[in-house]
DOLUMSE-815833 format. One record per atom (N, C-alpha, C, O): x, y, z; atom name. Coordinates in nm, 2 decimals. Atoms other than C-alpha are relative to their C-alpha. Layout:
% residues N
x:X | y:Y | z:Z | atomo:CA
...
***
This chain:
% residues 112
x:-0.08 | y:0.05 | z:0.11 | atomo:N
x:-0.21 | y:2.07 | z:-9.61 | atomo:CA
x:-0.01 | y:0.10 | z:-0.12 | atomo:C
x:0.08 | y:0.10 | z:-0.20 | atomo:O
x:0.02 | y:-0.10 | z:0.11 | atomo:N
x:-0.34 | y:2.35 | z:-9.84 | atomo:CA
x:-0.04 | y:0.13 | z:0.06 | atomo:C
x:-0.07 | y:0.14 | z:0.18 | atomo:O
x:0.06 | y:-0.13 | z:-0.04 | atomo:N
x:-0.45 | y:2.72 | z:-9.82 | atomo:CA
x:0.11 | y:0.08 | z:0.06 | atomo:C
x:0.22 | y:0.05 | z:0.06 | atomo:O
x:-0.10 | y:-0.10 | z:-0.05 | atomo:N
x:-0.30 | y:3.01 | z:-9.65 | atomo:CA
x:0.09 | y:-0.05 | z:0.11 | atomo:C
x:0.21 | y:0.00 | z:0.11 | atomo:O
x:-0.08 | y:0.04 | z:-0.11 | atomo:N
x:-0.17 | y:2.83 | z:-9.34 | atomo:CA
x:0.12 | y:-0.09 | z:-0.06 | atomo:C
x:0.23 | y:-0.08 | z:-0.01 | atomo:O
x:-0.10 | y:0.08 | z:0.06 | atomo:N
x:0.01 | y:2.57 | z:-9.56 | atomo:CA
x:0.11 | y:0.09 | z:-0.08 | atomo:C
x:0.23 | y:0.06 | z:-0.07 | atomo:O
x:-0.09 | y:-0.09 | z:0.08 | atomo:N
x:0.17 | y:2.85 | z:-9.78 | atomo:CA
x:0.08 | y:0.07 | z:0.10 | atomo:C
x:0.20 | y:0.08 | z:0.08 | atomo:O
x:-0.09 | y:-0.07 | z:-0.10 | atomo:N
x:0.29 | y:3.04 | z:-9.47 | atomo:CA
x:0.10 | y:-0.09 | z:0.06 | atomo:C
x:0.21 | y:-0.04 | z:0.07 | atomo:O
x:-0.08 | y:0.09 | z:-0.05 | atomo:N
x:0.44 | y:2.73 | z:-9.33 | atomo:CA
x:0.12 | y:-0.03 | z:-0.10 | atomo:C
x:0.24 | y:-0.02 | z:-0.07 | atomo:O
x:-0.10 | y:0.03 | z:0.11 | atomo:N
x:0.61 | y:2.65 | z:-9.66 | atomo:CA
x:0.09 | y:0.13 | z:-0.02 | atomo:C
x:0.21 | y:0.11 | z:-0.06 | atomo:O
x:-0.07 | y:-0.12 | z:0.01 | atomo:N
x:0.72 | y:3.02 | z:-9.68 | atomo:CA
x:0.11 | y:0.01 | z:0.10 | atomo:C
x:0.21 | y:0.06 | z:0.07 | atomo:O
x:-0.10 | y:0.00 | z:-0.11 | atomo:N
x:0.91 | y:2.99 | z:-9.35 | atomo:CA
x:0.11 | y:-0.09 | z:-0.03 | atomo:C
x:0.23 | y:-0.06 | z:0.00 | atomo:O
x:-0.10 | y:0.10 | z:0.03 | atomo:N
x:1.09 | y:2.68 | z:-9.47 | atomo:CA
x:0.08 | y:0.05 | z:-0.13 | atomo:C
x:0.21 | y:0.04 | z:-0.14 | atomo:O
x:-0.07 | y:-0.06 | z:0.12 | atomo:N
x:1.17 | y:2.85 | z:-9.82 | atomo:CA
x:0.10 | y:0.09 | z:0.04 | atomo:C
x:0.21 | y:0.09 | z:-0.01 | atomo:O
x:-0.09 | y:-0.11 | z:-0.05 | atomo:N
x:1.32 | y:3.14 | z:-9.64 | atomo:CA
x:0.12 | y:-0.04 | z:0.07 | atomo:C
x:0.22 | y:0.04 | z:0.10 | atomo:O
x:-0.10 | y:0.06 | z:-0.09 | atomo:N
x:1.55 | y:2.92 | z:-9.44 | atomo:CA
x:0.08 | y:-0.11 | z:-0.09 | atomo:C
x:0.16 | y:-0.18 | z:-0.03 | atomo:O
x:-0.06 | y:0.10 | z:0.08 | atomo:N
x:1.66 | y:2.69 | z:-9.73 | atomo:CA
x:0.15 | y:0.01 | z:-0.01 | atomo:C
x:0.23 | y:-0.08 | z:-0.01 | atomo:O
x:-0.14 | y:-0.01 | z:0.00 | atomo:N
x:2.00 | y:2.85 | z:-9.77 | atomo:CA
x:0.07 | y:-0.05 | z:0.11 | atomo:C
x:0.17 | y:-0.12 | z:0.10 | atomo:O
x:-0.06 | y:0.06 | z:-0.13 | atomo:N
x:2.08 | y:2.78 | z:-9.41 | atomo:CA
x:-0.01 | y:-0.14 | z:0.01 | atomo:C
x:0.09 | y:-0.21 | z:0.04 | atomo:O
x:0.02 | y:0.15 | z:-0.01 | atomo:N
x:1.93 | y:2.44 | z:-9.42 | atomo:CA
x:0.10 | y:-0.07 | z:-0.09 | atomo:C
x:0.17 | y:-0.17 | z:-0.04 | atomo:O
x:-0.08 | y:0.06 | z:0.10 | atomo:N
x:2.12 | y:2.34 | z:-9.73 | atomo:CA
x:0.15 | y:0.01 | z:0.03 | atomo:C
x:0.24 | y:-0.08 | z:0.02 | atomo:O
x:-0.14 | y:-0.04 | z:-0.03 | atomo:N
x:2.44 | y:2.52 | z:-9.63 | atomo:CA
x:0.06 | y:-0.06 | z:0.13 | atomo:C
x:0.17 | y:-0.12 | z:0.14 | atomo:O
x:-0.05 | y:0.03 | z:-0.14 | atomo:N
x:2.47 | y:2.44 | z:-9.26 | atomo:CA
x:-0.05 | y:-0.14 | z:0.05 | atomo:C
x:0.03 | y:-0.22 | z:0.10 | atomo:O
x:0.06 | y:0.13 | z:-0.06 | atomo:N
x:2.23 | y:2.15 | z:-9.17 | atomo:CA
x:0.03 | y:-0.11 | z:-0.09 | atomo:C
x:0.09 | y:-0.21 | z:-0.05 | atomo:O
x:-0.04 | y:0.10 | z:0.10 | atomo:N
x:2.28 | y:1.94 | z:-9.49 | atomo:CA
x:0.15 | y:0.00 | z:-0.02 | atomo:C
x:0.22 | y:-0.10 | z:-0.02 | atomo:O
x:-0.15 | y:-0.02 | z:0.03 | atomo:N
x:2.63 | y:2.07 | z:-9.55 | atomo:CA
x:0.04 | y:-0.04 | z:-0.14 | atomo:C
x:0.14 | y:-0.10 | z:-0.17 | atomo:O
x:-0.04 | y:0.02 | z:0.15 | atomo:N
x:2.62 | y:2.06 | z:-9.93 | atomo:CA
x:0.12 | y:0.06 | z:-0.04 | atomo:C
x:0.14 | y:0.18 | z:-0.01 | atomo:O
x:-0.13 | y:-0.06 | z:0.03 | atomo:N
x:2.96 | y:2.12 | z:-10.06 | atomo:CA
x:0.00 | y:0.10 | z:-0.11 | atomo:C
x:-0.09 | y:0.11 | z:-0.19 | atomo:O
x:-0.02 | y:-0.11 | z:0.09 | atomo:N
x:3.07 | y:2.42 | z:-10.26 | atomo:CA
x:0.01 | y:-0.06 | z:-0.14 | atomo:C
x:0.07 | y:-0.16 | z:-0.16 | atomo:O
x:0.02 | y:0.04 | z:0.14 | atomo:N
x:2.99 | y:2.39 | z:-10.63 | atomo:CA
x:-0.10 | y:-0.10 | z:-0.03 | atomo:C
x:-0.12 | y:-0.14 | z:-0.15 | atomo:O
x:0.10 | y:0.09 | z:0.02 | atomo:N
x:2.70 | y:2.16 | z:-10.58 | atomo:CA
x:-0.15 | y:0.06 | z:0.00 | atomo:C
x:-0.17 | y:0.17 | z:0.05 | atomo:O
x:0.15 | y:-0.05 | z:-0.01 | atomo:N
x:2.32 | y:2.20 | z:-10.61 | atomo:CA
x:-0.10 | y:-0.11 | z:0.04 | atomo:C
x:-0.07 | y:-0.23 | z:0.03 | atomo:O
x:0.11 | y:0.08 | z:-0.04 | atomo:N
x:2.00 | y:2.05 | z:-10.49 | atomo:CA
x:-0.13 | y:0.06 | z:-0.04 | atomo:C
x:-0.15 | y:0.18 | z:-0.03 | atomo:O
x:0.13 | y:-0.05 | z:0.05 | atomo:N
x:1.64 | y:2.07 | z:-10.63 | atomo:CA
x:-0.10 | y:-0.08 | z:0.09 | atomo:C
x:-0.09 | y:-0.20 | z:0.08 | atomo:O
x:0.11 | y:0.06 | z:-0.07 | atomo:N
x:1.34 | y:2.00 | z:-10.40 | atomo:CA
x:-0.11 | y:0.00 | z:-0.09 | atomo:C
x:-0.15 | y:0.11 | z:-0.14 | atomo:O
x:0.11 | y:0.00 | z:0.09 | atomo:N
x:1.06 | y:1.89 | z:-10.61 | atomo:CA
x:-0.13 | y:-0.05 | z:0.09 | atomo:C
x:-0.14 | y:-0.16 | z:0.14 | atomo:O
x:0.12 | y:0.01 | z:-0.09 | atomo:N
x:0.73 | y:1.94 | z:-10.40 | atomo:CA
x:-0.12 | y:-0.05 | z:-0.10 | atomo:C
x:-0.16 | y:0.02 | z:-0.19 | atomo:O
x:0.10 | y:0.06 | z:0.09 | atomo:N
x:0.46 | y:1.71 | z:-10.56 | atomo:CA
x:-0.14 | y:0.02 | z:0.03 | atomo:C
x:-0.23 | y:-0.03 | z:-0.04 | atomo:O
x:0.14 | y:-0.02 | z:-0.03 | atomo:N
x:0.16 | y:1.83 | z:-10.39 | atomo:CA
x:-0.04 | y:-0.01 | z:0.15 | atomo:C
x:0.03 | y:-0.08 | z:0.22 | atomo:O
x:0.11 | y:-0.07 | z:0.06 | atomo:N
x:-0.07 | y:1.94 | z:-10.24 | atomo:CA
x:0.04 | y:0.14 | z:-0.05 | atomo:C
x:-0.03 | y:0.20 | z:-0.13 | atomo:O
x:-0.06 | y:-0.12 | z:0.05 | atomo:N
x:0.14 | y:2.25 | z:-10.29 | atomo:CA
x:0.12 | y:-0.05 | z:-0.10 | atomo:C
x:0.21 | y:-0.11 | z:-0.06 | atomo:O
x:-0.11 | y:0.04 | z:0.10 | atomo:N
x:0.35 | y:2.19 | z:-10.61 | atomo:CA
x:0.09 | y:0.12 | z:-0.03 | atomo:C
x:0.06 | y:0.23 | z:-0.07 | atomo:O
x:-0.11 | y:-0.10 | z:0.01 | atomo:N
x:0.68 | y:2.37 | z:-10.62 | atomo:CA
x:0.12 | y:-0.05 | z:-0.02 | atomo:C
x:0.15 | y:-0.15 | z:0.03 | atomo:O
x:-0.15 | y:0.03 | z:0.01 | atomo:N
x:1.04 | y:2.35 | z:-10.73 | atomo:CA
x:0.07 | y:0.10 | z:0.08 | atomo:C
x:0.05 | y:0.22 | z:0.06 | atomo:O
x:-0.08 | y:-0.08 | z:-0.08 | atomo:N
x:1.29 | y:2.48 | z:-10.48 | atomo:CA
x:0.15 | y:-0.03 | z:-0.03 | atomo:C
x:0.19 | y:-0.14 | z:-0.01 | atomo:O
x:-0.13 | y:0.03 | z:0.06 | atomo:N
x:1.64 | y:2.51 | z:-10.62 | atomo:CA
x:0.10 | y:0.08 | z:0.08 | atomo:C
x:0.08 | y:0.20 | z:0.11 | atomo:O
x:-0.09 | y:-0.06 | z:-0.08 | atomo:N
x:1.95 | y:2.58 | z:-10.42 | atomo:CA
x:0.14 | y:-0.04 | z:-0.05 | atomo:C
x:0.18 | y:-0.16 | z:-0.06 | atomo:O
x:-0.13 | y:0.03 | z:0.03 | atomo:N
x:2.31 | y:2.61 | z:-10.54 | atomo:CA
x:0.10 | y:0.06 | z:0.09 | atomo:C
x:0.08 | y:0.17 | z:0.15 | atomo:O
x:-0.10 | y:-0.05 | z:-0.09 | atomo:N
x:2.62 | y:2.65 | z:-10.34 | atomo:CA
x:0.12 | y:0.05 | z:-0.07 | atomo:C
x:0.20 | y:-0.03 | z:-0.14 | atomo:O
x:-0.11 | y:-0.06 | z:0.07 | atomo:N
x:2.87 | y:2.89 | z:-10.47 | atomo:CA
x:0.06 | y:0.09 | z:0.10 | atomo:C
x:0.02 | y:0.20 | z:0.10 | atomo:O
x:-0.05 | y:-0.06 | z:-0.12 | atomo:N
x:3.06 | y:2.99 | z:-10.16 | atomo:CA
x:-0.10 | y:0.01 | z:0.11 | atomo:C
x:-0.07 | y:-0.01 | z:0.23 | atomo:O
x:0.11 | y:0.00 | z:-0.09 | atomo:N
x:2.72 | y:3.02 | z:-10.00 | atomo:CA
x:-0.12 | y:-0.06 | z:-0.06 | atomo:C
x:-0.14 | y:-0.05 | z:-0.17 | atomo:O
x:0.12 | y:0.06 | z:0.05 | atomo:N
x:2.40 | y:2.83 | z:-10.03 | atomo:CA
x:-0.11 | y:0.10 | z:-0.02 | atomo:C
x:-0.16 | y:0.16 | z:0.07 | atomo:O
x:0.11 | y:-0.09 | z:0.03 | atomo:N
x:2.14 | y:3.03 | z:-10.21 | atomo:CA
x:-0.10 | y:-0.04 | z:-0.10 | atomo:C
x:-0.07 | y:-0.12 | z:-0.19 | atomo:O
x:0.11 | y:0.04 | z:0.09 | atomo:N
x:1.81 | y:3.00 | z:-10.39 | atomo:CA
x:0.03 | y:0.05 | z:-0.14 | atomo:C
x:0.08 | y:0.16 | z:-0.16 | atomo:O
x:0.01 | y:-0.05 | z:0.13 | atomo:N
x:1.81 | y:3.01 | z:-10.76 | atomo:CA
x:-0.11 | y:-0.04 | z:-0.08 | atomo:C
x:-0.18 | y:-0.14 | z:-0.05 | atomo:O
x:0.13 | y:0.03 | z:0.08 | atomo:N
x:1.54 | y:3.01 | z:-11.02 | atomo:CA
x:0.00 | y:-0.13 | z:-0.07 | atomo:C
x:-0.11 | y:-0.19 | z:-0.08 | atomo:O
x:-0.01 | y:0.11 | z:0.08 | atomo:N
x:1.66 | y:2.73 | z:-11.23 | atomo:CA
x:0.13 | y:-0.08 | z:0.02 | atomo:C
x:0.24 | y:-0.02 | z:0.04 | atomo:O
x:-0.12 | y:0.09 | z:0.00 | atomo:N
x:1.90 | y:2.43 | z:-11.21 | atomo:CA
x:-0.01 | y:-0.10 | z:-0.11 | atomo:C
x:-0.09 | y:-0.19 | z:-0.09 | atomo:O
x:0.01 | y:0.10 | z:0.11 | atomo:N
x:1.95 | y:2.25 | z:-11.54 | atomo:CA
x:0.04 | y:-0.14 | z:0.03 | atomo:C
x:-0.02 | y:-0.23 | z:-0.02 | atomo:O
x:-0.04 | y:0.13 | z:-0.03 | atomo:N
x:2.14 | y:1.96 | z:-11.38 | atomo:CA
x:0.05 | y:0.00 | z:0.14 | atomo:C
x:0.17 | y:0.00 | z:0.17 | atomo:O
x:-0.03 | y:0.01 | z:-0.13 | atomo:N
x:2.12 | y:1.94 | z:-11.01 | atomo:CA
x:0.08 | y:-0.12 | z:0.05 | atomo:C
x:0.05 | y:-0.23 | z:-0.01 | atomo:O
x:-0.07 | y:0.13 | z:-0.04 | atomo:N
x:2.35 | y:1.70 | z:-10.83 | atomo:CA
x:-0.09 | y:-0.09 | z:0.07 | atomo:C
x:-0.08 | y:-0.21 | z:0.07 | atomo:O
x:0.10 | y:0.10 | z:-0.07 | atomo:N
x:2.06 | y:1.57 | z:-10.63 | atomo:CA
x:-0.14 | y:0.06 | z:-0.01 | atomo:C
x:-0.15 | y:0.18 | z:0.00 | atomo:O
x:0.15 | y:-0.05 | z:0.00 | atomo:N
x:1.68 | y:1.60 | z:-10.66 | atomo:CA
x:-0.07 | y:-0.07 | z:0.11 | atomo:C
x:-0.07 | y:-0.20 | z:0.12 | atomo:O
x:0.07 | y:0.06 | z:-0.11 | atomo:N
x:1.47 | y:1.54 | z:-10.36 | atomo:CA
x:-0.16 | y:0.02 | z:-0.03 | atomo:C
x:-0.21 | y:0.12 | z:-0.07 | atomo:O
x:0.14 | y:0.00 | z:0.02 | atomo:N
x:1.10 | y:1.44 | z:-10.40 | atomo:CA
x:-0.08 | y:-0.03 | z:0.11 | atomo:C
x:-0.06 | y:-0.13 | z:0.18 | atomo:O
x:0.09 | y:0.01 | z:-0.12 | atomo:N
x:0.83 | y:1.48 | z:-10.14 | atomo:CA
x:-0.13 | y:0.08 | z:-0.02 | atomo:C
x:-0.14 | y:0.17 | z:-0.10 | atomo:O
x:0.11 | y:-0.09 | z:0.00 | atomo:N
x:0.48 | y:1.60 | z:-10.09 | atomo:CA
x:0.03 | y:0.11 | z:0.08 | atomo:C
x:0.12 | y:0.11 | z:0.16 | atomo:O
x:-0.04 | y:-0.12 | z:-0.07 | atomo:N
x:0.48 | y:1.95 | z:-9.96 | atomo:CA
x:-0.03 | y:-0.02 | z:0.16 | atomo:C
x:0.03 | y:0.04 | z:0.24 | atomo:O
x:0.03 | y:0.02 | z:-0.15 | atomo:N
x:0.32 | y:1.84 | z:-9.62 | atomo:CA
x:0.11 | y:-0.08 | z:0.06 | atomo:C
x:0.15 | y:-0.04 | z:0.17 | atomo:O
x:-0.13 | y:0.10 | z:-0.06 | atomo:N
x:0.61 | y:1.57 | z:-9.56 | atomo:CA
x:0.11 | y:0.10 | z:0.00 | atomo:C
x:0.18 | y:0.10 | z:0.10 | atomo:O
x:-0.11 | y:-0.08 | z:0.01 | atomo:N
x:0.86 | y:1.83 | z:-9.67 | atomo:CA
x:0.00 | y:0.10 | z:0.12 | atomo:C
x:0.10 | y:0.11 | z:0.19 | atomo:O
x:0.02 | y:-0.09 | z:-0.10 | atomo:N
x:0.73 | y:2.09 | z:-9.42 | atomo:CA
x:0.01 | y:-0.06 | z:0.14 | atomo:C
x:0.07 | y:0.00 | z:0.23 | atomo:O
x:0.00 | y:0.07 | z:-0.12 | atomo:N
x:0.69 | y:1.83 | z:-9.15 | atomo:CA
x:0.14 | y:-0.04 | z:0.04 | atomo:C
x:0.18 | y:-0.02 | z:0.16 | atomo:O
x:-0.14 | y:0.04 | z:-0.02 | atomo:N
x:1.06 | y:1.71 | z:-9.19 | atomo:CA
x:0.07 | y:0.13 | z:0.04 | atomo:C
x:0.14 | y:0.12 | z:0.14 | atomo:O
x:-0.07 | y:-0.13 | z:-0.03 | atomo:N
x:1.18 | y:2.07 | z:-9.19 | atomo:CA
x:-0.04 | y:0.05 | z:0.14 | atomo:C
x:0.05 | y:0.10 | z:0.22 | atomo:O
x:0.04 | y:-0.05 | z:-0.14 | atomo:N
x:0.99 | y:2.15 | z:-8.87 | atomo:CA
x:0.02 | y:-0.11 | z:0.11 | atomo:C
x:-0.02 | y:-0.09 | z:0.22 | atomo:O
x:-0.03 | y:0.10 | z:-0.10 | atomo:N
x:1.11 | y:1.83 | z:-8.69 | atomo:CA
x:-0.12 | y:-0.07 | z:0.05 | atomo:C
x:-0.12 | y:-0.11 | z:0.16 | atomo:O
x:0.12 | y:0.05 | z:-0.05 | atomo:N
x:0.76 | y:1.70 | z:-8.67 | atomo:CA
x:-0.02 | y:-0.16 | z:-0.04 | atomo:C
x:-0.11 | y:-0.23 | z:0.01 | atomo:O
x:0.00 | y:0.15 | z:0.04 | atomo:N
x:0.82 | y:1.35 | z:-8.83 | atomo:CA
x:0.14 | y:-0.05 | z:0.00 | atomo:C
x:0.23 | y:0.02 | z:-0.02 | atomo:O
x:-0.12 | y:0.08 | z:0.00 | atomo:N
x:1.10 | y:1.09 | z:-8.81 | atomo:CA
x:0.04 | y:-0.01 | z:-0.15 | atomo:C
x:-0.03 | y:-0.07 | z:-0.24 | atomo:O
x:-0.05 | y:0.02 | z:0.14 | atomo:N
x:1.32 | y:1.11 | z:-9.13 | atomo:CA
x:0.01 | y:-0.14 | z:-0.04 | atomo:C
x:-0.02 | y:-0.18 | z:-0.15 | atomo:O
x:-0.03 | y:0.14 | z:0.05 | atomo:N
x:1.39 | y:0.74 | z:-9.12 | atomo:CA
x:-0.14 | y:-0.06 | z:-0.04 | atomo:C
x:-0.15 | y:-0.14 | z:-0.14 | atomo:O
x:0.14 | y:0.05 | z:0.05 | atomo:N
x:1.00 | y:0.66 | z:-9.13 | atomo:CA
x:-0.02 | y:0.06 | z:-0.14 | atomo:C
x:-0.06 | y:-0.01 | z:-0.23 | atomo:O
x:0.03 | y:-0.05 | z:0.13 | atomo:N
x:0.97 | y:0.89 | z:-9.42 | atomo:CA
x:0.09 | y:-0.05 | z:-0.11 | atomo:C
x:0.04 | y:-0.07 | z:-0.22 | atomo:O
x:-0.07 | y:0.07 | z:0.10 | atomo:N
x:1.25 | y:0.74 | z:-9.61 | atomo:CA
x:-0.03 | y:-0.14 | z:-0.02 | atomo:C
x:-0.03 | y:-0.18 | z:-0.13 | atomo:O
x:0.05 | y:0.15 | z:0.02 | atomo:N
x:1.13 | y:0.38 | z:-9.54 | atomo:CA
x:-0.13 | y:-0.01 | z:-0.07 | atomo:C
x:-0.15 | y:-0.10 | z:-0.14 | atomo:O
x:0.13 | y:0.00 | z:0.06 | atomo:N
x:0.78 | y:0.47 | z:-9.65 | atomo:CA
x:0.00 | y:0.05 | z:-0.15 | atomo:C
x:-0.09 | y:0.03 | z:-0.22 | atomo:O
x:-0.02 | y:-0.06 | z:0.14 | atomo:N
x:0.91 | y:0.64 | z:-9.97 | atomo:CA
x:-0.07 | y:0.14 | z:0.00 | atomo:C
x:-0.08 | y:0.20 | z:-0.11 | atomo:O
x:0.06 | y:-0.13 | z:0.00 | atomo:N
x:0.74 | y:0.96 | z:-9.85 | atomo:CA
x:0.10 | y:0.11 | z:-0.05 | atomo:C
x:0.05 | y:0.22 | z:-0.09 | atomo:O
x:-0.09 | y:-0.08 | z:0.05 | atomo:N
x:1.07 | y:1.13 | z:-9.93 | atomo:CA
x:0.11 | y:-0.09 | z:-0.07 | atomo:C
x:0.16 | y:-0.19 | z:-0.01 | atomo:O
x:-0.09 | y:0.09 | z:0.07 | atomo:N
x:1.31 | y:0.99 | z:-10.20 | atomo:CA
x:0.08 | y:0.10 | z:-0.08 | atomo:C
x:0.06 | y:0.22 | z:-0.07 | atomo:O
x:-0.09 | y:-0.08 | z:0.06 | atomo:N
x:1.59 | y:1.12 | z:-10.42 | atomo:CA
x:0.07 | y:-0.07 | z:-0.12 | atomo:C
x:0.08 | y:-0.19 | z:-0.13 | atomo:O
x:-0.09 | y:0.04 | z:0.11 | atomo:N
x:1.78 | y:1.09 | z:-10.75 | atomo:CA
x:0.12 | y:0.08 | z:-0.01 | atomo:C
x:0.13 | y:0.19 | z:0.04 | atomo:O
x:-0.14 | y:-0.07 | z:0.02 | atomo:N
x:2.14 | y:1.17 | z:-10.83 | atomo:CA
x:0.09 | y:-0.05 | z:0.09 | atomo:C
x:0.11 | y:-0.17 | z:0.11 | atomo:O
x:-0.11 | y:0.04 | z:-0.10 | atomo:N
x:2.41 | y:1.17 | z:-10.57 | atomo:CA
x:-0.08 | y:-0.06 | z:0.13 | atomo:C
x:-0.15 | y:0.00 | z:0.20 | atomo:O
x:0.07 | y:0.07 | z:-0.11 | atomo:N
x:2.29 | y:0.91 | z:-10.32 | atomo:CA
x:0.04 | y:0.04 | z:0.14 | atomo:C
x:-0.04 | y:0.05 | z:0.23 | atomo:O
x:-0.04 | y:-0.05 | z:-0.14 | atomo:N
x:2.48 | y:1.03 | z:-10.02 | atomo:CA
x:-0.04 | y:0.13 | z:0.02 | atomo:C
x:-0.08 | y:0.16 | z:0.13 | atomo:O
x:0.06 | y:-0.14 | z:-0.03 | atomo:N
x:2.38 | y:1.39 | z:-10.06 | atomo:CA
x:-0.15 | y:-0.01 | z:0.01 | atomo:C
x:-0.21 | y:0.07 | z:0.08 | atomo:O
x:0.15 | y:0.01 | z:-0.01 | atomo:N
x:2.02 | y:1.28 | z:-10.11 | atomo:CA
x:-0.04 | y:-0.05 | z:0.14 | atomo:C
x:-0.13 | y:0.00 | z:0.20 | atomo:O
x:0.03 | y:0.06 | z:-0.13 | atomo:N
x:2.02 | y:1.07 | z:-9.80 | atomo:CA
x:0.04 | y:0.11 | z:0.12 | atomo:C
x:-0.04 | y:0.11 | z:0.22 | atomo:O
x:-0.04 | y:-0.10 | z:-0.10 | atomo:N
x:2.20 | y:1.35 | z:-9.60 | atomo:CA
x:-0.11 | y:0.10 | z:0.01 | atomo:C
x:-0.15 | y:0.14 | z:0.12 | atomo:O
x:0.10 | y:-0.11 | z:0.00 | atomo:N
x:1.94 | y:1.60 | z:-9.72 | atomo:CA
x:-0.13 | y:-0.04 | z:0.07 | atomo:C
x:-0.18 | y:0.03 | z:0.15 | atomo:O
x:0.12 | y:0.05 | z:-0.06 | atomo:N
x:1.64 | y:1.38 | z:-9.62 | atomo:CA
x:0.02 | y:-0.01 | z:0.15 | atomo:C
x:-0.08 | y:0.02 | z:0.22 | atomo:O
x:-0.02 | y:0.02 | z:-0.14 | atomo:N
x:1.79 | y:1.32 | z:-9.28 | atomo:CA
x:0.02 | y:0.14 | z:0.08 | atomo:C
x:0.01 | y:0.15 | z:0.20 | atomo:O
x:-0.04 | y:-0.13 | z:-0.08 | atomo:N
x:1.89 | y:1.69 | z:-9.20 | atomo:CA
x:-0.07 | y:0.12 | z:-0.04 | atomo:C
x:-0.02 | y:0.23 | z:-0.04 | atomo:O
x:0.08 | y:-0.13 | z:0.03 | atomo:N
x:1.61 | y:1.92 | z:-9.31 | atomo:CA
x:-0.04 | y:0.08 | z:0.11 | atomo:C
x:-0.07 | y:0.20 | z:0.10 | atomo:O
x:0.05 | y:-0.07 | z:-0.13 | atomo:N
x:1.51 | y:2.00 | z:-8.95 | atomo:CA
x:0.08 | y:0.12 | z:0.03 | atomo:C
x:0.20 | y:0.12 | z:0.03 | atomo:O
x:-0.06 | y:-0.12 | z:-0.05 | atomo:N
x:1.58 | y:2.36 | z:-8.85 | atomo:CA
x:-0.09 | y:0.06 | z:0.10 | atomo:C
x:-0.21 | y:0.03 | z:0.11 | atomo:O
x:0.09 | y:-0.06 | z:-0.11 | atomo:N
x:1.45 | y:2.58 | z:-8.56 | atomo:CA
x:-0.02 | y:0.15 | z:-0.06 | atomo:C
x:0.07 | y:0.22 | z:-0.10 | atomo:O
x:0.04 | y:-0.13 | z:0.04 | atomo:N
x:1.26 | y:2.90 | z:-8.65 | atomo:CA
x:0.02 | y:0.10 | z:0.12 | atomo:C
x:0.00 | y:0.22 | z:0.11 | atomo:O
***
């Protein structure tokens, strides 16, 4: 959950967030999403779609914010846990656009 191994795993997901948000989640052009990782690795990951989904340093008003522990986020992105169970347990939750939030929670999985 912490240390070099966790940082490497999160780095792999971070590097693929443009693809995940643009292709897997299908966030529409002109929208944005902020992933708020609450620990053990605390990090904000911001993606805006302007023709193409890309990481940005800051989003003053994202359309949706996703909240999860870093371990849950990594497990969802790597397809290691069932999104429905994470949603039901509150391990992943969202604010803002409800439809985009649910779509994001269900479609983080990608193949490296």
